N, C-alpha and C positions, 0 to 999 in steps of 0.2 A: 629683419624682413624690412627695407628701407624704406622714406617716405614716400606715401601713395600718391601716383604722379596725378594731376588733376582729372583727367580723363575717366582713370582707377576708379580714384577717389565716387568722382560724380556716377557712375557706374556703380559702386561698394551700395548707397545713399538711394539709388534712383530702385535696386534691387526691394528695398523695403518699403517701398511705397504702399504692396501688399502684401502679408503676412504671407510668408512659407519659412515651413522648417531650414529648407536648404539657404536661405538666404542669412536667415538666421546664424546657423549654426558658423556662412562665413564672413557672419560680422563679427562671431564673437569671437572664432579662433583668428580673422587681423586686429582686433581692439588687445590680443594678451602681449605685439607686439607694445612697448611705450613710445616708438616714434608717431603710430600708424595713432593708433591712441588719442593720444596729442592732439592728430588731426581730426580725429571724432570726438573728439572732449568741443575743438572750435568751432565747427560743424553745428555741433548739438546747443554752442550757445548761442549763434549766429541768431538760428529760428527760434529759439526762448526769448531772446529780447527782443526780437523781430515782433514777434505775437504770431507765427505764421504758419501754424502747426495747424494741421486740417487735415492728414491722414496716419497711416502707420509708422511712416520711418522715424519721428522721435521719439516712438514708444519703442520702435526695435531697436536705434539708438541705444534709450535708457539700458534697456534689459542687457544690450551685449557688451556693455563696458561693465555693469554689475556682475552680470554672467563673467567677467575677463577678469573681476575684481580690481578694478583701476580703480584705486583710491584718489587720485587725483581727479576723477569724472564727481568725486561725493558734492563738490559746493555747487555747479550746475545742476545737479540732481537735484537736490535743495532748492535751489532759484526754481525748478522745472515743477514740485511739489507745490511747494507756496504759491506760486502765478496761480491766479484764482480770474486771472482776466477772458480766460478762455469759454467756447459757448457749451461747452459740457468737460464733464471732470474726467473723461477716459486718462488726457494723458500726467495730469495729476496726479491719478490712483495708479499710473501705472510709473511715475518716477517715484513716489511712497513703495515700490513695493518694490522695484529695486536697487534703494535704497534700504530697503530692512534683508533683502540678502545679500545686502553684499558685506551688514553686518558691523563692525568694529570702526572706521571709517568713517560710514553715514553715521551714528551715535555719536562719534566725538563731534560731526558738523553741526547735529542739529542740538547739543547740545552748547555749544560756543554759539550758537545761532539765540538759543534760548536763551542765557547770557545780555548779549546784547542786541536786540532783534534789530532791523534798519526800520526803519518810520515808515518807506512808503512799503513794505507789505506787511500784511497783515495775516501772519501763519501759525502765529503760535500753537495752536490746534494740530496744525496738521506737523508740525517740528515733534511734539509729544508724540504722534501716530507712529512718526518711524521709531519711536524707542519702545514701543511695544515687543519690537519681533527680538527686544534682548530679554527675553522670555529666555530664547532656545539659546542662547551664549554660555560660554562659560561662567562660572558661579563667583570668581572674580570680576568682571566685566557685568553680570547681572544686578551683582551689590554695589557697583559704583552710578550705575546709573538708579538704582533702587534711591543711592544716596543721592544722590542730585536728584532728585525729583521732591524729595525729600526737604532738602534744602531750599529750594525752588516753592514750594508753598505757603509758606507763610507769604513773602513777595507778592502769589498769586493771589491767596485767601483775603488781602486787603484790598487789594482792588477788585474781587469781587461784590465785598463786602462796600465796598465804594461806589457797583451800579458798572464799573468796568468790564470788560468781555472778560468771558467765564472762561479762563481756561486754569480757574481751578478746578473747573470739574475733568480738562484732558487730564493734567496734571495728578488727579486723582486717578484716574481710568488707570493708567501706567501702573501705577501703584499698584491696585488693586490685583490687576493681571498677573503682577510679576509675585502675586503674595506677602504684599507687603500690607501690614496691619497698623503700620501707625499714621493714616490717614483716619484713622477712625472717627475721631471725634468732630471733627469737619462734613465728613458722611453721614452723619446718625443726627447731626443740629440740620443739615441742607436736607436729610430727607425724609422732615418731616413737613415740606413743605415742595422740592421740586421730585417729578417723576423719575429724572433722568438720575440723583441722588440716589433715589429711591431705589433701582436699581441697582444700584451700584452697589449699594449696600447687603440687598441679597445678595451679589456674588460674592462678594467680600465677606459674608456669611455664610457661605456657601450650597443656600438652599435653592441656587439654579445657576442652570452650567453659563457659563462666564458670554454676553454678548458678541463676543469680540471673534472674528471666522481668520484663523491664521493664516491669510492668503498668500503669505512667504513661504510658506513650507508646499504650496502650491511648484510641483515644476517649470522652468521657463516655459515651454510646450504649450502647458497647459491653458495659462499665467493669458501668455500671446495669442491664445486663438481664443480668450474670450475679450482681450482687450480690443481685437479687431474684429470681432462683430461687432459687439458695443458702434463701432467706430465708423462702422458703415450702416448699423439703422439708421445712424445719426446724419448719414450722408444722403442714405435716399428720404432724409425730409420728411415733412406731416404727410401722412395719407387722410385726404378729405373724406376718401368713402368710409377711412374706417369712423370718424364723428358719427356715421349716418345711423349708424347699422345699430341695432340695441343693446345694450353694454350684456354681459353674459349672470346671474347669479351668483358666487363664487360658489352657493351650496350643489347648485346645478352642471357646474364641471363637470366632462364626462367621469374622467378619475377620482372626485370628491364624491361621485355618486354609488362609484362601485365602491368605494369606501366605508360608505355610509349602508349601503347594501349588505354588507359583510358584516359590519356590528351589528345589523338587525336579526343580522339569522345566529349571532351570538347570543346578543341580549334573549331571541326569545326563546334557547334554550335554556338559558341560564336561569329565567323565570318559568323554567317548566323543573327546576331544582325544587330540593329542601329549602334551601339560604336563600335564593331568589323568590319562593312563597314566602319566607321570614319577612322577608325586606318590603314583598306588597303588601303587608298584613298589616303597615306600619300606616298611619293617619297621614292623609294627603301625596301615598303613593301613585305613582301609575308606571304599567306596563314599559311606557314610550320614558322615561327617565333617562336612562343612558343614551338614549336616542340623543333625544333635546342634549345633553351635558353636549357631546359630540360635538351638534348641532353648534351649541353656543362660543365651543370653543375652537371649532377651526373657524371663525366667526370674529369672534373675540380673542385667541391667544396669534393661533400661526394656522392656517394649511394644512399643516401635516400635525396636529391637535391629534395624538394617541392618549388615552385612557392609561397606558403602562407607562407612562414617561414621568418621571419624578418630577423633572421641569416643568414641563407642561401642565401636572393638574395645583403645583405650586403655584403658581400664573394664573391660572381659574377662580382658586380657592380663595386666593389671599387677593388677587386684582380685581382681577372682572366681579366676580363673582358680589365681592361688598359695595359692588360700587355704580354696576349695572344690573342686576339677579334683581325683578320683587319677590325675596323668597321672606316667612319669618326668621326668625331663630332657631325655632324644631327644625324650621325644611334646614336650613343649614347645614345645622347638623348632620341631618338625617341622609343628606347627597353623599360628604365622604364615608361615610358606612357603608350605603350602596355602593359606590365606585368599587369600595374595598371589595367587599366579600365577589363583586363581579371578575377581581383580579385574584383572589383566588380561588374563583372556581375558573380562571382561564389554566391557575399554572394545575389545581389539580388533574384536573385533563390534558394535559401536555402542554398545552399552547404557552404556558410561560415558564421562562425558570429560577428565576428568584426571583418573588414577590416581597420582600421583606421589607427592599427600601421605598417602594410603594407604596403598601402598607402601614409603615412605619408612618410616612408622611400626615395619610387619611387620615388614622388614629388620633391623632395630634391637630389635625384641620375641624374635626367633629369636633375637638371643645371651644380651639380658642378661634374660629368663623364668627360662629351664631353673633357673637356682641358686636365681632365687626361688622356685621350684616345691617345689624341695626343701629347703629355708631351712624346718623343721620348727614353728622360733619363729611363722611364720604362719598356721598352718595353725588355720581353726576345729577344732569339738569332732568336726563326725562325719568331715570328711576324716583326723582324728588316727586316727580308729573304726577305718574304711575297710580304713585302710593296715594297723593291727594287727590284726584281721582276716586279713587277705591275708597278713599274714608267718606268722599261725599257720596259716595252712591252711583258714580258711573264707571262703566265698564270699555278702557281705552282697546282692548281687543277686538269693538264691532264697531262698524262703521257710524251707527248710530250712535253709540257713547259715546265716542271721538269728539261727533258733532256738537252733540249736548252737552258734555264739557267745556268745549270752545265759547256755545252761549253762555255761560257756567260764569267763566272766567272774563270773558270783554264786559258783562253784567257788570261783575265783580268791580272793577276795574272801573269802570264808567263812576260806578256808586263811590269812590274811593276817590275819583275823582272831583265826583260832584263836594263830597267832606271837605277838600282841603279845599278845596277853592272858596267855600263857605267861611272856615275856621279862618283867609289869612284874608276875608275884603276889607278894606278899607284900612288894612294896616302896612299896607306897600310891601308885601316878605310876597318874594316868588318862592314858590314853592320848590325845596331844593329837588336835584334832578338825583334819578333814580342811579343809586350803586351800588346795585347787586353785583357781587363778584365774579367775572366771566370764568365757565366754567364747563373744560373743553369736554365736548361729546363724541368723537367723530376716536377712533383708535388714533393711540398717541405714534406719532411719525418721528421713527427711530434717526439718528444724526449721523449716519451712515446710509440711512434708506433713501431712495431717490426722491425730490423735492417734487411734492405735489402741484409747485406754479409751472409742471412741464419742462422748465427751463434745462433737464438732461446732469444738474448738479445734484452732488449729495447733498441732502436737505442743510447740514454743519453746512455748504458752504454756498448757499441760497439764501432762503429765504429765515433760516433759521443761525442765521447771525447774530 
């Protein structure tokens, strides 16, 4: 195919303003010709450097060049992926998707960039994200990428320890996803303080499923449809009427209510069995315990929380319960046994095929979780306050108890201030500021989740930088 005339090139690019499979198929076919591919690369380069991205055109071109396996497009696609100046991250995400789909040429470009990053672009973590797709490469290339990341790890760790950008995490993430154990010492060290590294350690130990969604395995039709939908949502702008509506509680959403009702029916059936009666006979047990676990799991682990999902249960018992649930060690050991009995019930009634992996985890949790639940260093602020309220005789579950406890705290603070003032009077010493460490009370925002500030970017590319 000869070079496209200017009007034909314009026609092709304008056909990509909005997504359609026909226009994308035509663009992919055109990009298979080296001369036309060069024209499309030049067009994309002008858009990226001119920051003129506002519709689907650049997304379509990125994916078309990738599907046509145009290796020469890797540098401009990486530039598009690294550029964080856009109002939304759709184009960045599309470029990463295209690079991951492209394979070896993209991995080579990402590794070249990481060896000598440009000073005006802060995109090392995004370049590492491209390397995740090496998990689908041939063994030789997969090993090459893993060795590259391991060789980079020392420099990234030094930068991390000195307080610079945390690209050590991104480097470790690739190694863990590739199944490489060599980053374990750093991950174990940082997991004691950093929840991101703690999650990586869980993945490395295969306690939970990977948090990385292999988006590059989606066919281009499915991926492009999602990218186009996100662009349309952004183009529609902020709906002022939506802010006036009362937000819907997650547990009250229709599909969640349906799941909760279904579990309630199963729990009622289970409670009538000998195994259920045995669990109900234990100290502190109630017929509603399994429903409560589901509710906490939906709100604190994920909206699709499932009592038969090993990964979900691990996060509930090892992460959520010790940090947030006000239960003593006995209850923390009783609850996994209750879920295990319920899972065995589902198996015996033909509702679950293989209960062993889940039961094994729960039996282990019944021993390991109780000391975690009573370890005050793991509690969040809300749990600490609830336990302290109980110790002082206040019930925060009632509005009266909460108000009385608030008055109690206010009086105690006043008394401490008066004592400090009296002890420092005449000495010229100013009481020290309160240096109580900050503890996160809300659910953790994932690095690839939308930023809570509403920018439309990923958290790691916005407030999480």
